[in-house]
C-alpha positions in Angstrom: 180.3 -60.8 21.5 181.5 -60.6 25.1 182.6 -57.4 26.7 184.9 -54.7 26.8 186.7 -52.3 29.5 186.9 -48.9 28.0 188.1 -45.6 29.6 187.8 -42.1 28.9 190.2 -39.7 30.0 188.3 -35.4 31.1 191.6 -33.7 30.7 192.9 -30.2 31.8 196.9 -30.5 31.9 196.9 -30.7 35.8 199.6 -32.7 36.8 202.0 -32.6 33.1 203.7 -29.8 30.9 205.3 -31.8 28.6 204.4 -34.4 26.1 206.9 -36.9 27.8 205.3 -36.1 31.7 202.0 -36.6 29.6 202.7 -40.2 28.2 204.3 -40.8 31.7 201.3 -39.9 33.7 199.0 -42.2 31.3 201.5 -45.0 31.0 200.5 -45.2 35.5 196.7 -44.7 35.0 197.3 -48.0 31.8 199.8 -49.7 34.5 197.5 -49.0 37.3 193.8 -50.0 35.7 195.0 -53.0 33.4 194.0 -54.8 31.5 192.3 -51.5 29.5 190.7 -52.2 26.0 191.4 -49.2 24.4 191.6 -45.0 25.9 189.8 -43.0 24.5 191.3 -38.8 24.4 190.0 -36.2 23.5 190.0 -33.1 20.5 193.0 -31.3 20.5 194.3 -34.4 23.5 197.5 -32.5 23.8 196.3 -28.5 23.7 196.3 -28.3 26.5 200.5 -28.4 27.0 200.2 -24.8 25.8 199.2 -23.6 28.9 202.5 -21.6 29.8 202.2 -19.7 25.8 200.7 -16.2 26.3 201.0 -12.9 23.5 199.4 -15.2 20.8 196.4 -12.9 18.7 194.0 -14.6 17.0 195.5 -13.4 14.0 198.3 -15.9 14.3 196.5 -18.9 16.4 197.0 -20.8 12.6 200.8 -19.9 12.8 201.2 -21.4 16.4 198.8 -24.7 15.2 200.9 -24.9 11.5 204.1 -24.5 13.6 204.0 -26.7 17.3 201.5 -29.3 16.4 203.3 -30.6 13.4 206.5 -30.2 14.8 205.2 -32.3 18.3 203.0 -35.2 15.5 206.3 -37.6 14.7 206.9 -37.3 19.1 203.1 -37.6 19.3 202.8 -40.8 17.0 206.2 -42.8 18.8 204.6 -42.7 22.2 201.3 -43.4 21.6 202.7 -46.0 19.9 204.7 -47.5 21.8 202.9 -47.1 24.7 199.2 -48.8 22.8 202.1 -52.0 22.4 203.7 -51.4 26.0 200.0 -52.2 27.6 198.1 -54.0 24.5 195.7 -51.1 24.4 193.9 -49.5 21.6 194.3 -45.2 22.1 192.0 -43.0 20.2 194.0 -39.2 20.1 191.0 -38.1 19.6 192.1 -35.1 17.6 195.8 -33.7 16.1 196.4 -30.8 14.0 198.0 -31.5 10.9 199.2 -30.4 7.6 198.5 -31.6 4.1 199.8 -30.5 0.8 195.6 -28.7 0.9 196.0 -27.3 4.1 195.3 -28.6 7.4 193.3 -31.3 9.1 191.7 -31.7 13.0 192.9 -35.5 12.7 191.8 -38.6 15.3 194.7 -40.5 15.5 194.4 -44.4 16.4 196.8 -46.7 18.0 196.3 -50.4 17.9 199.0 -52.7 19.5 201.7 -53.5 17.0 199.7 -51.9 13.9 200.0 -48.9 11.7 198.0 -45.9 13.0 194.9 -45.2 11.3 194.3 -41.5 10.4 190.4 -39.7 10.6 190.0 -36.4 9.5 187.1 -34.5 10.8 183.9 -33.8 8.7 182.6 -31.3 10.1 184.8 -27.8 10.7 183.4 -25.3 12.7 183.6 -21.7 12.3 186.7 -21.3 14.2 187.6 -23.7 11.9 187.1 -23.0 9.0 188.4 -19.3 10.0 191.6 -21.3 9.9 191.4 -22.4 7.0 190.9 -26.5 7.8 189.8 -29.0 5.2 186.4 -31.1 5.5 187.5 -35.0 5.9 185.3 -37.4 3.4 184.1 -39.6 6.1 184.0 -40.6 9.7 186.1 -43.5 11.0 185.6 -47.1 11.8 188.5 -48.6 13.2 188.6 -52.4 14.6 189.6 -53.1 18.4 189.9 -56.9 20.1 187.0 -60.6 18.8 186.6 -58.4 16.0 184.4 -55.1 17.5 184.1 -52.3 15.8 183.5 -49.3 16.5 182.8 -45.1 15.0 185.0 -41.8 15.4 183.0 -38.7 15.5 185.2 -35.7 16.6 182.7 -33.1 18.1 180.4 -31.4 15.7 180.4 -34.3 13.8 178.1 -36.7 16.4 175.5 -33.0 15.5 174.9 -35.1 12.8 172.9 -38.1 12.5 173.5 -39.0 9.5 177.2 -39.8 10.0 176.6 -41.7 12.7 173.7 -44.0 11.7 176.0 -45.4 8.5 178.4 -46.4 10.8 176.6 -48.6 12.5 175.3 -49.7 9.3 178.4 -51.2 9.1 178.5 -52.5 12.2 180.4 -50.5 14.6 178.8 -51.2 18.4 180.7 -48.4 20.0 181.4 -44.3 18.8 184.6 -42.1 20.0 183.5 -39.0 20.8 186.4 -36.6 21.9 185.8 -33.3 21.8 186.5 -29.3 22.8 183.9 -26.9 23.6 184.0 -24.0 24.6 180.8 -22.9 26.5 178.5 -25.0 28.0 176.3 -24.2 25.0 178.5 -26.5 22.5 179.3 -29.0 25.6 175.3 -29.4 26.3 174.9 -30.3 22.3 177.8 -32.5 22.0 176.7 -34.5 25.1 172.6 -34.2 24.0 173.9 -35.0 20.6 175.6 -38.0 21.8 173.0 -39.8 24.4 170.2 -39.2 21.0 172.9 -41.7 19.1 173.3 -43.9 21.5 169.3 -44.3 21.7 168.5 -43.8 18.5 171.5 -46.5 17.1 171.3 -49.1 20.1 175.6 -48.5 20.7 178.1 -47.6 24.0 178.6 -44.0 22.9 182.2 -42.5 24.7 182.7 -39.1 25.0 186.2 -37.9 25.7 186.2 -33.9 26.4 188.9 -31.8 26.9 189.1 -29.1 29.4 192.3 -26.6 28.5 192.5 -23.2 30.0 195.0 -21.6 27.9 196.4 -17.5 27.8 195.7 -17.8 24.0 194.7 -16.3 21.8 194.9 -12.4 24.1 191.6 -11.5 22.8 189.6 -14.0 24.0 191.7 -17.0 26.0 190.8 -20.8 25.2 188.3 -21.8 28.2 187.3 -25.3 27.3 184.1 -27.2 29.4 182.1 -30.4 29.0 182.1 -33.6 31.0 183.0 -36.7 30.0 180.9 -39.8 29.7 179.9 -43.3 28.9 176.4 -43.6 27.2 173.9 -46.1 26.3 170.3 -47.5 25.2 167.6 -46.5 27.7 165.4 -49.6 28.3 165.0 -52.9 30.3 167.9 -55.0 29.0 170.3 -51.8 29.4 168.6 -51.2 32.7 170.0 -47.8 32.5 166.8 -45.3 33.3 168.8 -42.2 31.7 171.4 -43.6 29.3 174.0 -42.8 31.2 176.9 -45.8 32.4 178.5 -43.7 33.5 179.9 -39.8 33.8 182.4 -37.4 35.5 180.7 -35.7 38.0 182.9 -32.4 38.5 185.2 -30.4 36.5 189.0 -30.9 36.2 191.1 -33.9 35.4 189.6 -37.5 35.4 189.8 -40.6 33.6 187.1 -42.8 34.0 186.8 -46.8 32.8 183.8 -49.0 32.9 183.4 -52.7 31.6 180.5 -52.5 28.9 178.8 -56.2 27.9 178.0 -55.9 24.4 176.0 -59.6 24.7 173.4 -57.2 26.7 173.3 -54.8 23.3 172.8 -57.3 21.5 169.3 -57.7 23.4 169.0 -54.1 23.8 168.4 -53.9 20.1 166.4 -57.2 19.3 164.5 -58.3 22.8 164.0 -55.3 25.1 161.3 -52.9 25.5 162.5 -50.7 22.5 164.1 -53.3 19.7 164.1 -50.9 17.2 166.9 -52.5 15.2 164.7 -55.4 14.9 161.9 -53.1 13.5 164.6 -51.0 11.0 163.6 -51.2 7.5 166.2 -51.5 5.0 168.7 -48.8 4.7 170.9 -47.3 2.1 174.3 -46.7 3.9 175.5 -42.8 3.2 
């Protein structure tokens, strides 16, 4: 299966204020670290660009999202498709607020070089998203990278549902991409603990990207997102990961992590390690 070079972001919005500046920031990174096979951005990846906004009440946040995110969507799609084509890199824009006829969705956008963008709505809205009448996606996303490598997409809360991760691995996913935005340490810990658990129980690599946006909205309780980005894998004598951590950010703030993942080692983990879970799995039915 070979190796894949991945990058995952921890975003706070430092050093850029507009979509153009953000794309330029990512372009400089890709230029410096090429080749990168896939770049993973967090949930609500463009939210840090709203840091200059203020005086928005909680009751008006939905209207702001409907106006701002939807207005930015065509430019976002055009900009990331150009970035993907220019650097021959797959890019997951962890999520973006979109509007359809039946209401709003929190959807991941997946860009592949010279291909049409794929859009995958989040399956499990959080209570704040439900309060904004966000709709549920039908199933988690599954995409194909180089050499036929498959990756599943679990947006934040979705990673807390083991059956979603298992359905993706039963369809051949070797990677799980987990973009997130959490508003307190409890939420951040739930996402990371579940991400690391999904890596062990499905014997896959999990690539987590967190949003650390600090905003002045809503007025009643401004957004203070927390969490650390990381890449996790199975814990056994083949991966040689004693704690499941391939790489993880060590502090808060803007950062991009890069790692080369060996998928041949992943196969050995599944069938030849001290904990060959795949070898012992009985027949399972996809959900």
